[in-house]
C-alpha positions as CSV (number, residue, x, y, z in Angstrom):
1,M,0.2,-0.2,0.1
2,L,1.1,3.5,-0.9
3,V,2.4,5.3,2.1
4,L,2.1,9.0,2.0
5,S,4.9,11.5,2.8
6,Q,4.5,13.4,6.4
7,A,3.9,16.7,4.1
8,I,0.8,15.2,2.5
9,V,-0.7,13.9,5.5
10,N,-0.3,17.4,7.3
11,G,-2.0,18.9,4.4
12,I,-5.0,16.4,5.2
13,D,-4.9,17.3,8.9
14,W,-5.3,21.3,7.7
15,G,-8.1,20.3,5.4
16,V,-10.0,18.6,8.3
17,A,-9.6,21.6,10.4
18,G,-10.7,23.7,7.8
19,V,-14.1,21.7,7.5
20,A,-14.3,21.7,11.4
21,G,-13.9,25.5,11.4
22,C,-16.8,25.7,8.4
23,V,-19.0,23.7,10.7
24,L,-17.9,25.5,13.7
25,L,-18.7,28.8,12.1
26,V,-22.3,27.8,10.9
27,S,-23.2,26.3,14.0
28,L,-22.5,29.5,16.1
29,I,-24.2,31.6,13.6
30,G,-27.2,29.0,14.1
31,A,-27.0,29.3,17.8
32,L,-27.0,33.2,17.7
33,L,-29.8,33.3,15.3
34,A,-31.8,30.6,17.6
35,F,-31.1,32.3,20.6
36,R,-32.5,35.6,19.2
37,Y,-35.8,34.0,18.7
38,S,-35.7,32.3,21.8
39,S,-34.9,35.6,24.1
40,S,-37.1,38.0,22.2
41,K,-40.7,38.7,23.2
42,R,-41.3,40.9,20.2
43,R,-41.6,38.1,17.8
44,P,-45.4,36.7,18.2
45,V,-44.9,34.1,15.0
46,A,-41.6,32.7,16.7
47,R,-43.8,31.8,19.8
48,E,-46.8,30.7,18.2
49,F,-45.2,28.5,15.4
50,N,-42.1,26.9,17.5
51,Y,-41.2,26.6,21.2
52,L,-38.1,24.9,20.7
53,W,-35.6,27.8,19.9
54,R,-33.5,27.1,23.0
55,V,-33.3,23.7,22.2
56,R,-32.1,24.5,18.9
57,A,-29.6,26.8,20.3
58,F,-28.5,24.2,22.4
59,T,-28.0,21.7,19.3
60,E,-26.0,24.1,17.5
61,L,-23.5,24.7,20.2
62,L,-23.1,20.8,20.6
63,A,-22.6,21.0,17.0
64,A,-19.8,23.3,17.4
65,A,-18.5,20.8,19.8
66,Y,-18.7,18.1,17.5
67,A,-16.8,20.1,15.2
68,L,-13.9,20.9,17.3
69,A,-13.6,17.5,18.6
70,H,-12.1,16.3,15.1
71,L,-9.1,18.6,16.2
72,L,-8.2,16.4,18.8
73,R,-6.7,13.7,16.5
74,L,-5.0,15.8,14.5
75,Q,-1.0,15.2,14.6
76,V,-0.3,18.6,13.0
77,L,-1.7,20.0,16.1
78,W,-0.6,17.6,19.0
79,G,1.3,14.3,17.3
80,P,4.9,14.1,16.7
81,A,4.6,16.3,13.8
82,S,2.8,19.4,16.0
83,V,3.5,22.7,15.0
84,F,3.2,23.9,18.5
85,K,5.7,21.8,20.2
86,A,8.6,19.4,19.2
87,G,7.7,16.2,19.5
88,G,4.2,16.7,20.4
89,Y,1.9,16.6,23.4
90,H,1.5,12.9,24.5
91,P,-0.7,12.1,21.5
92,T,-1.9,9.0,23.4
93,T,-4.3,10.8,26.0
94,F,-5.3,13.0,23.0
95,C,-6.6,10.0,21.2
96,R,-8.0,8.4,23.9
97,V,-10.3,11.6,24.7
98,Y,-11.2,12.1,21.2
99,I,-13.1,8.6,21.1
100,A,-14.7,9.2,24.5
101,A,-15.8,12.7,23.7
102,M,-16.4,12.6,20.0
103,Y,-18.3,9.2,20.3
104,G,-19.4,9.2,23.4
105,I,-20.7,12.7,23.9
106,F,-21.1,14.9,21.2
107,E,-22.5,12.8,18.3
108,P,-25.1,10.9,20.4
109,G,-26.2,14.1,22.4
110,F,-26.3,15.8,19.0
111,L,-28.4,13.1,17.4
112,L,-30.6,12.7,20.4
113,L,-31.6,16.3,20.7
114,A,-32.5,16.2,17.0
115,L,-34.7,13.2,17.5
116,F,-36.4,14.3,20.5
117,A,-37.1,17.5,18.7
118,C,-38.9,15.5,16.1
119,L,-40.7,13.6,18.6
120,Y,-42.0,16.9,20.5
121,S,-43.4,18.2,16.9
122,V,-45.6,15.1,16.6
123,Q,-46.6,15.2,19.9
124,G,-47.9,19.0,20.0
125,R,-47.5,22.0,22.1
126,D,-49.3,20.4,24.9
127,S,-47.2,17.4,25.1
128,A,-44.8,18.6,27.8
129,R,-44.7,21.8,30.4
130,N,-41.2,22.5,29.9
131,P,-40.3,20.9,26.4
132,N,-36.9,22.6,26.0
133,F,-35.6,21.4,29.6
134,N,-37.4,17.7,28.9
135,I,-35.6,17.3,25.6
136,V,-31.9,18.4,26.9
137,F,-32.6,16.2,29.9
138,F,-33.8,13.1,28.0
139,S,-31.2,13.5,25.5
140,A,-28.4,13.5,27.9
141,A,-30.0,10.4,29.9
142,F,-30.2,8.5,26.7
143,S,-26.7,9.2,25.9
144,L,-25.2,7.6,28.8
145,P,-24.8,4.2,27.5
146,S,-23.0,5.3,24.5
147,A,-20.8,7.4,26.5
148,A,-19.8,4.7,28.9
149,A,-19.1,2.3,26.2
150,Q,-16.9,4.6,24.4
151,L,-15.0,5.3,27.5
152,V,-14.6,1.6,27.9
153,A,-13.2,1.5,24.4
154,A,-11.2,4.6,24.8
155,L,-9.7,3.3,27.8
156,F,-9.4,-0.4,27.3
157,T,-5.7,-1.1,26.5
158,R,-4.9,1.2,29.7
159,I,-7.4,-0.8,31.7
160,F,-6.2,-4.2,30.7
161,D,-2.7,-5.1,30.0
162,L,-2.5,-6.4,26.5
163,N,0.7,-6.9,24.3
164,Y,-1.0,-5.8,21.0
165,T,1.9,-4.4,19.7
166,G,2.9,-7.5,18.0
167,N,-1.0,-8.8,17.7
168,R,-2.8,-6.9,14.3
169,M,-6.0,-8.1,15.4
170,L,-5.9,-7.0,19.3
171,G,-4.7,-3.6,18.0
172,R,-7.3,-3.5,15.5
173,L,-10.2,-4.3,18.0
174,F,-8.7,-2.1,21.2
175,A,-5.8,0.2,20.2
176,A,-6.8,3.9,20.2
177,Y,-3.3,4.8,18.6
178,D,-0.7,3.1,16.4
179,T,3.1,3.3,17.3
180,S,4.1,1.1,14.3
181,R,5.3,4.3,12.4
182,T,8.5,5.3,14.2
183,Q,10.1,6.7,11.1
184,H,7.4,9.6,11.4
185,C,8.7,10.4,14.4
186,D,11.6,13.1,15.7
187,A,14.7,11.2,16.8
188,A,14.4,13.0,19.9
189,S,10.9,12.0,20.8
190,S,10.2,9.4,23.4
191,P,8.4,6.1,22.6
192,A,5.5,7.1,24.5
193,D,5.1,10.4,22.3
194,C,5.6,8.5,19.0
195,A,2.0,7.4,18.1
196,F,-0.8,8.4,15.8
197,C,-4.7,7.9,16.5
198,V,-6.8,5.2,14.8
199,F,-10.4,4.4,15.3
200,P,-10.8,1.1,17.2
201,L,-13.2,-1.7,16.2
202,L,-14.8,-1.5,19.8
203,S,-15.4,2.1,19.4
204,T,-17.1,1.6,16.1
205,F,-19.0,-1.3,17.2
206,A,-20.5,0.7,20.0
207,S,-21.2,3.3,17.4
208,A,-23.2,1.1,14.9
209,A,-25.3,-0.3,17.8
210,F,-26.0,3.0,19.1
211,A,-26.8,3.7,15.1
212,G,-29.0,1.1,14.5
213,V,-31.2,2.0,17.5
214,Y,-31.4,5.3,16.7
215,L,-31.9,5.0,13.0
216,I,-34.9,3.0,14.1
217,A,-36.4,5.6,16.2
218,F,-35.7,8.5,13.8
219,W,-37.8,6.6,11.2
220,V,-40.6,5.6,13.3
221,V,-40.8,9.7,14.1
222,T,-39.9,11.1,11.0
223,Q,-42.5,8.6,9.1
224,R,-45.2,10.3,11.8
225,I,-44.2,13.6,10.8
226,A,-44.6,12.9,7.1
227,G,-47.7,11.4,7.4
228,A,-49.4,13.8,9.5
229,V,-48.6,17.1,7.4
230,I,-50.5,18.1,4.6
231,N,-48.2,20.3,2.7
232,K,-46.4,18.2,0.0
233,A,-43.5,20.5,0.3
234,L,-42.8,19.8,3.7
235,A,-43.3,16.0,3.7
236,R,-40.7,15.8,0.7
237,R,-38.3,18.0,2.9
238,V,-38.9,15.1,5.9
239,R,-38.1,12.7,3.4
240,V,-34.8,14.2,2.2
241,L,-34.1,14.6,6.0
242,Q,-34.3,10.8,6.6
243,L,-32.4,9.9,3.6
244,S,-29.6,12.6,4.2
245,A,-29.4,11.9,7.9
246,T,-29.4,8.1,7.4
247,G,-27.0,8.0,4.4
248,W,-24.1,9.9,6.1
249,L,-24.5,8.4,9.3
250,L,-24.0,5.0,7.7
251,V,-21.2,6.4,5.3
252,S,-19.1,7.5,8.6
253,L,-19.3,4.5,10.2
254,A,-18.2,2.6,7.1
255,C,-15.5,5.0,6.9
256,R,-14.5,4.6,10.4
257,G,-14.7,0.6,10.4
258,C,-12.4,0.6,7.1
259,T,-9.7,2.4,8.4
260,V,-8.5,-0.6,10.4
261,L,-7.4,-2.4,7.3
262,F,-4.8,0.0,7.0
263,R,-2.3,2.0,9.2
264,P,-1.5,5.7,9.4
265,F,0.0,7.3,6.4
266,E,-1.2,4.6,4.4
267,L,-3.4,6.0,1.3
268,G,-6.3,3.7,2.4
269,F,-6.5,5.3,5.7
270,E,-5.8,8.7,5.4
271,A,-8.5,8.6,3.0
272,L,-11.0,6.9,4.7
273,R,-10.4,9.0,7.9
274,A,-10.9,12.1,5.5
275,A,-14.2,11.0,4.0
276,H,-15.2,10.0,7.6
277,V,-14.7,13.7,8.6
278,V,-16.5,15.0,5.4
279,A,-19.5,12.7,6.1
280,V,-20.0,13.8,9.6
281,A,-19.6,17.2,8.4
282,A,-22.6,16.4,5.9
283,L,-24.6,14.7,8.8
284,V,-24.3,17.8,11.1
285,G,-24.9,20.2,8.3
286,S,-28.0,18.2,7.0
287,L,-29.7,18.5,10.5
288,E,-28.7,21.9,11.1
289,F,-30.4,22.9,8.0
290,F,-33.4,21.4,8.3
291,L,-33.9,21.5,12.3
292,V,-32.3,25.1,12.8
293,L,-31.6,27.3,9.8
294,K,-34.7,26.7,7.8
295,P,-37.0,27.1,10.5
296,V,-35.2,30.5,11.5
297,W,-35.5,31.8,7.8
298,D,-39.2,30.5,7.7
299,S,-40.1,32.1,11.0
300,H,-38.4,35.6,9.8
301,V,-40.7,35.4,6.6
302,A,-43.4,34.9,8.4
303,D,-42.5,37.6,11.1
304,R,-42.3,39.8,8.2
305,A,-45.4,39.3,6.7
306,V,-47.0,39.7,9.9
307,K,-45.8,42.9,10.5
308,R,-46.6,43.9,6.9
309,M,-50.3,42.7,7.6
310,E,-50.3,44.8,10.8
311,R,-49.3,47.9,8.9
312,Q,-52.0,47.4,6.3
313,G,-54.6,47.1,9.4
314,I,-55.3,43.5,8.3
315,S,-56.6,41.4,11.4
316,L,-54.5,38.8,12.1
317,P,-56.0,35.1,12.4
318,Q,-55.7,33.8,15.9
319,P,-54.1,31.6,17.0
320,L,-51.8,31.0,14.2
321,L,-52.0,27.3,12.9
322,P,-48.5,25.6,13.8
323,N,-47.1,23.2,11.0
324,Q,-45.3,20.1,12.1
325,L,-41.6,20.5,12.7
326,Y,-41.2,24.1,11.0
327,P,-42.7,27.5,11.1
328,P,-45.0,28.4,8.0
329,T,-44.1,29.9,4.7
330,E,-45.9,33.3,4.2
331,L,-48.2,31.6,1.9
332,Q,-49.4,29.4,4.6
333,L,-49.5,32.1,7.0
334,L,-52.0,34.1,4.8
335,E,-54.0,31.2,4.4
336,S,-54.2,30.1,8.3
337,S,-57.2,29.4,10.2
338,T,-59.1,32.2,11.9
339,S,-60.1,30.3,15.1
340,T,-59.6,32.2,18.0
341,R,-57.2,31.3,21.3
342,Q,-58.6,29.9,24.4
343,P,-58.6,32.5,27.1
344,G,-55.7,32.4,29.5
345,E,-53.8,30.1,27.2
346,E,-49.9,30.6,28.1
347,D,-47.3,31.3,25.3
348,R,-44.4,29.0,25.2
349,V,-41.1,29.6,23.8
């Protein structure tokens, strides 16, 4: 197998950092926009059509952390080829933290927040008194098994004294780093610092188990959404969400799993880990677009329509009928029902 030079691998690392930076920027912009709607009391459309702005803001912050976690395994930052310190910063520790944080906390937490937000949209506005708190709480609770499994995967070779250096299969299953590429380390580096992060199969198996259960629940919930809406455009949007989230999640898992067939610096390994990062970025971007950015834009359009109607002296329909999952477009707003709000009904944001 073709072995890439250090310069090429460093270039891939900087490319990964660039992708993570783009996801981080989009996530922070989405968080600011969602927080703007969650904190404003002058946007009746946002309050009437959507009550999950705080959840959306928190989802974006978790997506930003999800993006930043990619930086933990970049050798150009922390490994033997670090641009900050000769010899690196104990890369074995960074490799373990990467596995536990990325796949035990940020990935399941982000995906579960999206799932429970969709579930709440099916149940309706009266399904919970504090939906934002409940969604975050249940997402954190259901992330715990995955976090525990990934923590074990990250620390397995530290907990159990295994001589996996001469056993490739044990290394593929349990090792969070590879120490066989000594030629890519500085002569002054200690043996402990001459290590490069890999994806142990134990971690991938744990993620695959979580993904299997998650996708079943995700499809059940989104099928209910697609079956409940009467707007064909919205139904198509839900279908695209289903396919994009499922496809990119499976691609990211496949790329992670296949990296064990190669070693760091080999063309197959570097290509697969780059593809994994792209798949994760696409997964995050898809969910952000459908669950945060598009609702923000639709609420902005509906808000402008309401203000224009108020300026023209047109009485607004009460209540404004909420759509499943997304705020209405301007056209849907104008065609909404004219039924009245029940006295004393509480606005929820």
